[in-house]
KOLLUMKOL-112551 format. One record per residue: x, y, z of N, C-alpha, C, O in turn; residue in three letters. Coordinates in steps of 0.1 Angstrom, whole numbers, padded with zeros to 4 digits, always signed. Example, Ala and Ser with C-alpha at 12.3 -4.5 7.8 and 13.67 -1.06 7.14 Angstrom:
<recs>
+0132-0057+0078+0123-0045+0078+0132-0033+0078+0142-0033+0085ALA/+0128-0022+0071+0137-0011+0071+0129+0000+0079+0134+0011+0080SER/
</recs>
This chain:
<recs>
+0871+1900+0424+0863+1890+0424+0870+1881+0413+0876+1871+0418UNK/+0871+1883+0399+0871+1875+0387+0881+1866+0393+0876+1856+0398UNK/+0897+1868+0395+0907+1866+0397+0906+1854+0410+0914+1844+0411UNK/+0896+1857+0420+0895+1849+0432+0886+1837+0428+0887+1826+0433UNK/+0877+1841+0417+0866+1828+0414+0875+1820+0405+0872+1808+0404UNK/+0887+1826+0396+0887+1817+0385+0901+1810+0393+0904+1800+0388UNK/+0908+1813+0405+0913+1805+0411+0910+1792+0419+0916+1782+0421UNK/+0896+1796+0421+0886+1787+0431+0883+1778+0420+0885+1766+0420UNK/+0877+1783+0410+0874+1771+0400+0886+1765+0393+0883+1754+0387UNK/+0896+1768+0394+0911+1758+0388+0911+1748+0399+0914+1737+0396UNK/+0910+1752+0413+0912+1744+0420+0901+1728+0423+0905+1717+0428UNK/+0886+1733+0419+0880+1724+0417+0884+1717+0404+0885+1704+0405UNK/+0888+1722+0391+0888+1714+0380+0903+1708+0383+0903+1696+0380UNK/+0913+1711+0386+0927+1706+0388+0930+1692+0400+0938+1683+0401UNK/+0916+1696+0409+0920+1685+0419+0906+1669+0411+0907+1657+0414UNK/+0898+1674+0403+0889+1665+0399+0896+1658+0385+0895+1646+0382UNK/+0905+1667+0376+0914+1660+0368+0925+1649+0372+0927+1638+0366UNK/+0932+1653+0385+0944+1650+0389+0941+1636+0394+0948+1626+0394UNK/+0925+1638+0401+0922+1622+0410+0918+1613+0398+0922+1602+0398UNK/+0910+1618+0389+0906+1610+0376+0918+1600+0370+0920+1588+0368UNK/+0929+1614+0368+0945+1604+0361+0949+1594+0367+0951+1583+0363UNK/+0952+1598+0382+0952+1588+0395+0946+1577+0390+0953+1568+0387UNK/+0931+1576+0389+0928+1563+0395+0926+1557+0378+0925+1545+0377UNK/+0926+1564+0369+0929+1556+0353+0942+1546+0355+0944+1537+0347UNK/+0949+1550+0366+0962+1544+0363+0960+1525+0365+0967+1516+0362UNK/+0946+1527+0373+0945+1514+0377+0939+1505+0363+0938+1493+0364UNK/+0936+1510+0353+0928+1508+0345+0937+1492+0339+0947+1493+0332UNK/+0932+1480+0342+0939+1467+0335+0946+1463+0350+0947+1451+0351UNK/+0949+1468+0359+0958+1467+0368+0951+1463+0382+0958+1459+0391UNK/+0938+1464+0385+0928+1462+0397+0931+1447+0400+0937+1439+0393UNK/+0927+1446+0412+0924+1428+0418+0916+1419+0408+0918+1409+0401UNK/+0904+1429+0409+0895+1421+0400+0887+1428+0389+0885+1440+0390UNK/+0883+1422+0380+0875+1428+0371+0867+1439+0372+0868+1450+0367UNK/+0856+1433+0381+0847+1445+0386+0852+1455+0395+0843+1463+0397UNK/+0863+1456+0401+0866+1466+0405+0876+1473+0396+0880+1485+0400UNK/+0882+1467+0382+0885+1477+0376+0880+1483+0367+0886+1491+0360UNK/+0868+1481+0366+0857+1485+0358+0852+1501+0369+0853+1513+0367UNK/+0848+1494+0377+0845+1507+0387+0853+1517+0386+0849+1527+0382UNK/+0867+1514+0391+0875+1528+0394+0879+1532+0380+0886+1542+0379UNK/+0875+1526+0371+0876+1532+0354+0863+1541+0353+0864+1552+0349UNK/+0854+1537+0357+0843+1546+0356+0841+1556+0368+0831+1564+0369UNK/+0849+1555+0376+0849+1569+0387+0860+1580+0380+0858+1592+0380UNK/+0869+1573+0376+0877+1582+0372+0875+1589+0358+0882+1599+0356UNK/+0866+1585+0348+0859+1592+0341+0848+1600+0348+0845+1610+0342UNK/+0842+1598+0356+0832+1606+0363+0841+1618+0364+0841+1626+0355UNK/+0850+1619+0376+0863+1627+0378+0864+1638+0366+0860+1649+0368UNK/+0870+1633+0355+0874+1638+0343+0864+1645+0337+0867+1656+0331UNK/+0848+1641+0337+0837+1648+0333+0836+1661+0342+0834+1672+0336UNK/+0835+1660+0355+0836+1671+0366+0848+1682+0359+0846+1693+0354UNK/+0858+1676+0360+0867+1684+0355+0866+1693+0347+0867+1705+0350UNK/+0862+1689+0335+0858+1696+0320+0846+1704+0321+0843+1712+0312UNK/+0840+1704+0332+0827+1713+0331+0835+1725+0340+0833+1737+0338UNK/+0843+1720+0349+0847+1734+0358+0859+1743+0350+0863+1755+0352UNK/+0864+1733+0340+0876+1739+0332+0869+1751+0320+0873+1762+0318UNK/+0859+1745+0315+0849+1751+0305+0845+1765+0312+0847+1776+0307UNK/+0840+1763+0322+0835+1776+0330+0852+1787+0332+0853+1798+0328UNK/+0859+1780+0336+0873+1789+0343+0878+1792+0329+0885+1802+0329UNK/+0877+1787+0319+0880+1795+0305+0869+1807+0300+0870+1816+0291UNK/+0856+1805+0310+0846+1816+0307+0854+1826+0313+0859+1836+0306UNK/+0854+1825+0326+0863+1839+0337+0875+1843+0331+0879+1854+0330UNK/+0879+1833+0326+0897+1840+0324+0889+1849+0310+0891+1861+0311UNK/+0882+1845+0300+0881+1853+0287+0894+1858+0277+0895+1868+0271UNK/+0903+1847+0278+0914+1847+0267+0917+1839+0258+0928+1837+0252UNK/+0907+1835+0257+0902+1825+0247+0911+1813+0245+0917+1808+0235UNK/+0910+1809+0260+0917+1795+0263+0905+1788+0261+0894+1793+0262UNK/+0905+1772+0258+0903+1762+0260+0906+1752+0272+0917+1751+0278UNK/+0895+1745+0274+0895+1734+0285+0909+1730+0286+0916+1729+0296UNK/+0913+1725+0270+0925+1714+0267+0939+1727+0275+0948+1725+0282UNK/+0934+1738+0269+0947+1748+0273+0951+1748+0286+0963+1747+0289UNK/+0939+1748+0298+0940+1746+0308+0943+1735+0312+0950+1738+0322UNK/+0943+1722+0311+0948+1710+0315+0959+1707+0312+0966+1700+0320UNK/+0964+1711+0299+0978+1707+0293+0987+1716+0292+0999+1711+0290UNK/+0986+1728+0293+0996+1738+0290+0998+1749+0304+1002+1761+0301UNK/+0996+1746+0314+1000+1747+0330+1010+1742+0337+1011+1730+0336UNK/+1017+1747+0342+1028+1740+0349+1025+1742+0359+1017+1750+0363UNK/+1036+1730+0372+1031+1726+0378+1025+1734+0391+1015+1732+0397UNK/+1036+1745+0394+1029+1757+0402+1018+1764+0396+1014+1772+0404UNK/+1013+1763+0386+1001+1769+0384+0987+1761+0387+0976+1765+0385UNK/+0992+1747+0390+0979+1737+0395+0973+1743+0410+0981+1746+0418UNK/+0964+1744+0413+0961+1743+0425+0951+1727+0432+0943+1730+0440UNK/+0952+1717+0430+0946+1708+0432+0951+1702+0448+0963+1701+0452UNK/+0942+1699+0453+0946+1692+0469+0957+1684+0468+0960+1678+0458UNK/+0963+1683+0479+0976+1675+0475+0972+1661+0478+0979+1651+0473UNK/+0961+1658+0486+0959+1640+0486+0954+1635+0473+0954+1623+0470UNK/+0949+1643+0464+0946+1639+0449+0959+1631+0441+0958+1622+0433UNK/+0971+1638+0445+0979+1638+0437+0992+1625+0439+1001+1622+0431UNK/+0987+1622+0452+0997+1609+0460+0996+1598+0451+0987+1596+0443UNK/+1005+1591+0452+1006+1580+0445+0998+1567+0448+0998+1562+0460UNK/+0993+1562+0440+0984+1549+0445+0989+1540+0453+0982+1536+0462UNK/+0999+1537+0450+0999+1527+0465+0994+1515+0459+0992+1513+0447UNK/+0991+1506+0470+0984+1496+0469+0966+1492+0468+0959+1501+0467UNK/+0963+1482+0469+0946+1489+0464+0944+1492+0478+0937+1502+0478UNK/+0945+1490+0486+0941+1495+0495+0942+1510+0502+0933+1515+0510UNK/+0952+1515+0499+0959+1528+0499+0949+1537+0488+0943+1548+0492UNK/+0947+1533+0474+0939+1538+0472+0925+1541+0473+0920+1552+0470UNK/+0920+1530+0477+0905+1531+0484+0904+1539+0497+0894+1547+0496UNK/+0912+1540+0508+0915+1549+0515+0918+1568+0516+0916+1576+0525UNK/+0925+1568+0500+0923+1581+0499+0911+1585+0491+0905+1596+0492UNK/+0907+1572+0482+0895+1576+0477+0879+1579+0488+0869+1585+0485UNK/+0883+1573+0497+0873+1575+0508+0873+1588+0512+0863+1596+0511UNK/+0885+1589+0518+0887+1602+0528+0884+1616+0519+0880+1626+0524UNK/+0885+1614+0504+0881+1626+0495+0866+1626+0495+0858+1634+0499UNK/+0862+1611+0488+0847+1612+0486+0839+1615+0496+0828+1618+0492UNK/+0840+1615+0510+0837+1618+0524+0838+1634+0529+0833+1639+0539UNK/+0844+1639+0518+0847+1657+0522+0835+1658+0505+0827+1667+0503UNK/+0838+1649+0497+0836+1656+0485+0820+1660+0486+0814+1671+0486UNK/+0815+1648+0488+0797+1646+0488+0792+1661+0496+0786+1670+0489UNK/+0795+1663+0512+0790+1678+0519+0795+1688+0510+0787+1697+0510UNK/+0805+1691+0502+0809+1701+0496+0804+1703+0486+0807+1714+0483UNK/+0797+1696+0474+0789+1696+0465+0770+1703+0471+0762+1711+0466UNK/+0771+1695+0482+0754+1693+0490+0754+1714+0491+0745+1722+0489UNK/+0768+1717+0495+0765+1730+0499+0770+1739+0485+0764+1749+0484UNK/+0779+1736+0476+0781+1742+0465+0768+1746+0458+0766+1757+0453UNK/+0757+1734+0459+0749+1736+0452+0738+1750+0452+0729+1753+0444UNK/+0743+1757+0465+0735+1769+0469+0746+1782+0468+0746+1794+0472UNK/+0755+1777+0461+0762+1790+0458+0755+1801+0449+0746+1801+0440UNK/+0762+1811+0454+0752+1824+0446+0756+1825+0429+0750+1830+0420UNK/+0771+1815+0428+0773+1816+0414+0765+1807+0405+0766+1796+0409UNK/+0760+1808+0398+0747+1798+0392+0759+1787+0387+0761+1777+0394UNK/+0765+1791+0376+0776+1778+0368+0778+1769+0379+0773+1758+0379UNK/+0786+1775+0389+0793+1764+0403+0781+1761+0408+0782+1749+0405UNK/+0768+1761+0414+0758+1754+0416+0753+1746+0405+0748+1735+0408UNK/+0754+1750+0392+0748+1738+0384+0754+1728+0382+0747+1718+0381UNK/+0774+1725+0381+0782+1719+0381+0781+1708+0395+0784+1696+0395UNK/+0777+1715+0405+0778+1708+0419+0765+1699+0420+0765+1688+0424UNK/+0755+1704+0415+0741+1698+0411+0743+1682+0406+0740+1670+0410UNK/+0752+1689+0390+0750+1679+0384+0762+1668+0384+0761+1660+0375UNK/+0772+1666+0394+0781+1662+0401+0778+1652+0413+0783+1642+0416UNK/+0768+1659+0419+0763+1652+0433+0760+1636+0432+0766+1629+0440UNK/+0753+1633+0425+0748+1620+0422+0758+1611+0419+0756+1599+0424UNK/+0767+1613+0415+0782+1609+0407+0787+1610+0423+0787+1600+0429UNK/+0790+1619+0428+0797+1618+0442+0791+1604+0455+0796+1595+0461UNK/+0781+1610+0454+0772+1601+0464+0773+1586+0461+0773+1578+0471UNK/+0776+1580+0449+0784+1568+0445+0793+1562+0448+0795+1550+0452UNK/+0801+1573+0447+0817+1570+0451+0819+1572+0466+0829+1566+0472UNK/+0813+1578+0472+0815+1574+0486+0810+1562+0489+0817+1554+0496UNK/+0796+1558+0485+0792+1545+0492+0804+1534+0489+0809+1527+0498UNK/+0806+1536+0477+0813+1524+0471+0830+1523+0479+0836+1513+0480UNK/+0833+1534+0481+0845+1534+0484+0844+1532+0502+0853+1525+0508UNK/+0835+1536+0508+0832+1534+0522+0830+1519+0524+0833+1514+0535UNK/+0826+1512+0516+0820+1498+0519+0833+1491+0517+0837+1484+0526UNK/+0839+1493+0506+0853+1490+0505+0863+1489+0517+0869+1479+0521UNK/+0863+1501+0522+0870+1505+0539+0869+1494+0546+0878+1487+0549UNK/+0853+1492+0551+0849+1484+0559+0851+1472+0555+0855+1464+0563UNK/+0849+1470+0543+0851+1453+0543+0869+1446+0545+0873+1435+0546UNK/+0876+1460+0543+0891+1457+0542+0896+1456+0556+0905+1448+0561UNK/+0888+1467+0562+0895+1473+0577+0889+1460+0587+0896+1454+0595UNK/+0875+1458+0586+0873+1444+0590+0872+1432+0588+0865+1424+0594UNK/+0881+1429+0579+0883+1417+0568+0893+1410+0579+0892+1408+0591UNK/+0904+1406+0571+0914+1397+0572+0925+1406+0582+0926+1418+0582UNK/+0933+1399+0591+0945+1407+0600+0954+1413+0589+0960+1424+0591UNK/+0957+1407+0578+0964+1415+0567+0959+1424+0560+0967+1433+0558UNK/+0947+1424+0555+0938+1436+0550+0934+1446+0560+0934+1458+0559UNK/+0932+1440+0571+0935+1453+0584+0945+1463+0586+0942+1475+0587UNK/+0956+1457+0587+0971+1463+0588+0977+1472+0576+0984+1482+0577UNK/+0970+1465+0560+0970+1477+0553+0967+1486+0553+0974+1496+0551UNK/+0954+1484+0554+0940+1498+0551+0948+1509+0562+0950+1520+0560UNK/+0951+1500+0577+0952+1511+0589+0966+1517+0585+0968+1529+0589UNK/+0977+1512+0579+0987+1517+0573+0987+1528+0564+0995+1537+0564UNK/+0976+1528+0555+0972+1535+0544+0967+1549+0553+0970+1561+0550UNK/+0959+1545+0563+0950+1556+0569+0961+1566+0576+0961+1578+0575UNK/+0970+1558+0585+0983+1565+0589+0990+1574+0579+0993+1586+0582UNK/+0991+1570+0566+1002+1579+0561+0995+1586+0552+1001+1591+0543UNK/+0979+1589+0552+0974+1596+0545+0968+1609+0555+0966+1620+0551UNK/+0967+1603+0567+0959+1616+0575+0964+1629+0571+0958+1639+0567UNK/+0977+1628+0573+0983+1641+0576+0977+1653+0564+0979+1665+0566UNK/+0971+1649+0553+0970+1654+0540+0954+1658+0538+0950+1665+0528UNK/+0945+1652+0549+0933+1655+0549+0928+1669+0555+0917+1673+0552UNK/+0935+1676+0561+0935+1692+0569+0932+1698+0558+0922+1705+0558UNK/+0937+1697+0547+0934+1708+0536+0923+1707+0531+0917+1717+0527UNK/+0917+1695+0530+0901+1693+0525+0894+1703+0532+0887+1711+0525UNK/+0895+1705+0543+0889+1714+0555+0887+1726+0560+0877+1732+0565UNK/+0902+1727+0557+0904+1743+0562+0905+1753+0551+0913+1754+0541UNK/+0896+1761+0554+0899+1775+0544+0909+1784+0542+0914+1791+0551UNK/+0913+1785+0531+0924+1795+0527+0919+1809+0524+0907+1810+0522UNK/+0927+1819+0522+0922+1833+0517+0911+1834+0508+0901+1841+0509UNK/+0913+1827+0498+0905+1825+0487+0892+1818+0492+0882+1822+0486UNK/+0890+1811+0501+0879+1803+0505+0870+1811+0513+0858+1812+0512UNK/+0880+1820+0522+0870+1828+0529+0866+1846+0525+0861+1854+0532UNK/+0872+1847+0512+0870+1859+0506+0855+1855+0501+0844+1861+0506UNK/+0856+1844+0491+0844+1841+0480+0832+1833+0491+0822+1829+0485UNK/+0834+1831+0503+0824+1826+0508+0816+1840+0518+0804+1839+0522UNK/+0824+1851+0520+0817+1862+0523+0811+1867+0509+0807+1879+0510UNK/+0811+1864+0499+0798+1864+0491+0792+1858+0485+0785+1860+0475UNK/+0792+1846+0495+0782+1830+0492+0785+1824+0481+0776+1817+0475UNK/+0793+1825+0478+0800+1817+0463+0805+1804+0468+0799+1794+0465UNK/+0817+1805+0475+0822+1790+0480+0814+1785+0488+0804+1792+0493UNK/+0817+1769+0490+0811+1761+0499+0815+1765+0516+0827+1770+0518UNK/+0809+1764+0525+0812+1763+0539+0822+1756+0542+0820+1744+0539UNK/+0834+1757+0547+0843+1744+0550+0841+1740+0562+0846+1729+0567UNK/+0835+1750+0569+0832+1748+0583+0819+1735+0587+0819+1726+0595UNK/+0812+1738+0579+0802+1727+0579+0806+1714+0571+0802+1703+0575UNK/+0814+1716+0558+0819+1707+0554+0824+1697+0564+0820+1686+0565UNK/+0836+1704+0574+0843+1695+0582+0834+1687+0592+0837+1675+0593UNK/+0822+1692+0600+0814+1690+0609+0804+1674+0598+0800+1663+0602UNK/+0804+1677+0592+0797+1665+0580+0811+1654+0578+0809+1642+0579UNK/+0823+1660+0574+0833+1649+0569+0836+1642+0581+0834+1630+0581UNK/+0841+1647+0592+0841+1643+0606+0835+1629+0608+0840+1618+0610UNK/+0820+1634+0609+0807+1623+0607+0806+1611+0604+0802+1602+0612UNK/+0809+1609+0594+0814+1602+0582+0825+1596+0584+0825+1583+0585UNK/+0833+1600+0584+0849+1594+0585+0848+1583+0600+0849+1570+0600UNK/+0845+1590+0609+0842+1586+0626+0835+1576+0624+0838+1565+0630UNK/+0823+1576+0617+0813+1563+0616+0819+1549+0607+0816+1538+0610UNK/+0827+1554+0598+0832+1543+0589+0842+1537+0593+0844+1525+0591UNK/+0851+1546+0599+0862+1536+0604+0860+1528+0614+0865+1517+0615UNK/+0851+1533+0625+0847+1521+0637+0840+1514+0634+0839+1505+0643UNK/+0829+1513+0620+0827+1500+0611+0839+1491+0607+0840+1479+0606UNK/+0850+1500+0606+0860+1491+0599+0873+1485+0611+0885+1481+0609UNK/+0866+1489+0622+0875+1485+0632+0889+1493+0630+0899+1489+0637UNK/+0890+1505+0622+0905+1513+0621+0905+1524+0632+0895+1531+0635UNK/+0916+1524+0638+0919+1537+0646+0920+1546+0642+0927+1545+0632UNK/+0916+1559+0645+0915+1573+0637+0928+1575+0643+0928+1572+0655UNK/+0943+1583+0635+0953+1590+0634+0951+1601+0647+0941+1607+0650UNK/+0964+1602+0654+0958+1610+0666+0970+1625+0659+0971+1636+0664UNK/+0976+1621+0648+0986+1632+0646+0975+1646+0641+0964+1645+0636UNK/+0980+1657+0645+0976+1671+0646+0982+1678+0632+0975+1686+0625UNK/+0995+1676+0629+1002+1688+0623+0995+1683+0607+0996+1671+0605UNK/+0990+1690+0599+0988+1686+0585+0997+1695+0574+1001+1707+0575UNK/+1000+1688+0565+1001+1691+0552+0994+1696+0545+0982+1692+0543UNK/+1000+1709+0538+0993+1722+0529+0996+1728+0519+1008+1725+0518UNK/+0993+1734+0511+1003+1741+0503+0994+1742+0490+0993+1753+0484UNK/+0987+1729+0483+0982+1722+0473+0974+1739+0463+0975+1743+0452UNK/+0967+1745+0476+0955+1752+0474+0965+1769+0465+0960+1777+0457UNK/+0976+1768+0470+0983+1779+0466+0993+1773+0456+1001+1781+0451UNK/+0994+1761+0451+1003+1759+0441+1017+1753+0446+1027+1752+0438UNK/+1018+1750+0457+1027+1742+0462+1023+1730+0465+1015+1727+0473UNK/+1033+1721+0456+1030+1705+0455+1039+1695+0463+1049+1698+0469UNK/+1033+1684+0462+1048+1672+0465+1054+1667+0448+1048+1667+0437UNK/+1067+1663+0451+1071+1659+0435+1063+1652+0428+1063+1653+0416UNK/+1052+1643+0434+1043+1633+0423+1036+1644+0414+1038+1642+0402UNK/+1030+1654+0417+1024+1658+0408+1032+1664+0395+1026+1667+0384UNK/+1047+1663+0398+1056+1668+0381+1055+1655+0375+1056+1656+0362UNK/+1054+1643+0380+1058+1636+0372+1042+1631+0367+1041+1625+0356UNK/+1031+1632+0374+1018+1631+0369+1018+1642+0352+1016+1638+0341UNK/+1022+1654+0356+1018+1660+0345+1029+1662+0335+1026+1670+0326UNK/+1041+1654+0335+1050+1652+0326+1044+1640+0320+1050+1637+0310UNK/+1035+1631+0322+1025+1620+0317+1018+1626+0311+1019+1627+0298UNK/+1010+1631+0318+0997+1638+0313+1001+1645+0299+0996+1643+0288UNK/+1010+1654+0301+1009+1663+0287+1018+1662+0279+1022+1671+0272UNK/+1023+1651+0278+1034+1652+0267+1032+1653+0254+1039+1660+0247UNK/+1020+1645+0248+1015+1643+0236+1009+1660+0234+1013+1665+0224UNK/+1002+1666+0241+0999+1680+0237+1010+1689+0237+1010+1696+0227UNK/+1019+1691+0245+1034+1696+0244+1043+1692+0237+1055+1697+0236UNK/+1037+1681+0231+1051+1677+0220+1045+1680+0203+1052+1685+0194UNK/+1031+1676+0203+1024+1683+0191+1012+1692+0198+1002+1687+0203UNK/+1016+1704+0198+1008+1710+0201+0995+1714+0191+0997+1714+0178UNK/+0985+1715+0194+0971+1721+0186+0970+1703+0181+0958+1701+0179UNK/+0976+1694+0179+0973+1682+0174+0959+1675+0175+0953+1676+0186UNK/+0952+1667+0164+0941+1666+0165+0942+1650+0158+0952+1646+0152UNK/+0931+1642+0160+0929+1629+0153+0925+1624+0143+0925+1612+0142UNK/
</recs>
């Protein structure tokens, strides 16, 4: 049980950390100051969530590791984050679409995880939910604004949706660990998450006058440690200082 619980908790931590890192790359580069601040704050929210999950993962592992050890001294194949969050930011529209597709999953996921038999996961979910609801409101409003905006903005976010769609299946498709922990009422029920995700996505895309892609094949592997080449570049940048100067402090 501990092995599966550790893997699951690390997945949640890794996903939050990598998405937070991706969003932090917009700091100082967003198209307007207000959105620059918003993206930076959302990045900090995800990194804060990652810390909570990593602290719990270290406790489960019980090997004297810290949250920093788990974040900075694991290699690419040890990471369990969802593939969607490691993809390059692209333009502002692509970042917003990626965020919306993730947020539409994250809110119902946390709502269900609040009822986990694991008290630590339930507490982290409850603490994170208010932030996640704000993230979804923000990203959905921007998808609608750009999709139902100019012909150019519509074209850009539609292109982003088409490119990102094949990575959404992994969000809502359980793997063996999801199913195992679900039998103990620990993990969130992804079948219920899927229903809520589809409802939100279809409603927002309709308001944004965007066309839902018809592509059925979905890319997966992140939950098992199989990633795109993008993750290696993220970790090389993110882990450089800690690996160059182990145990350094300010």
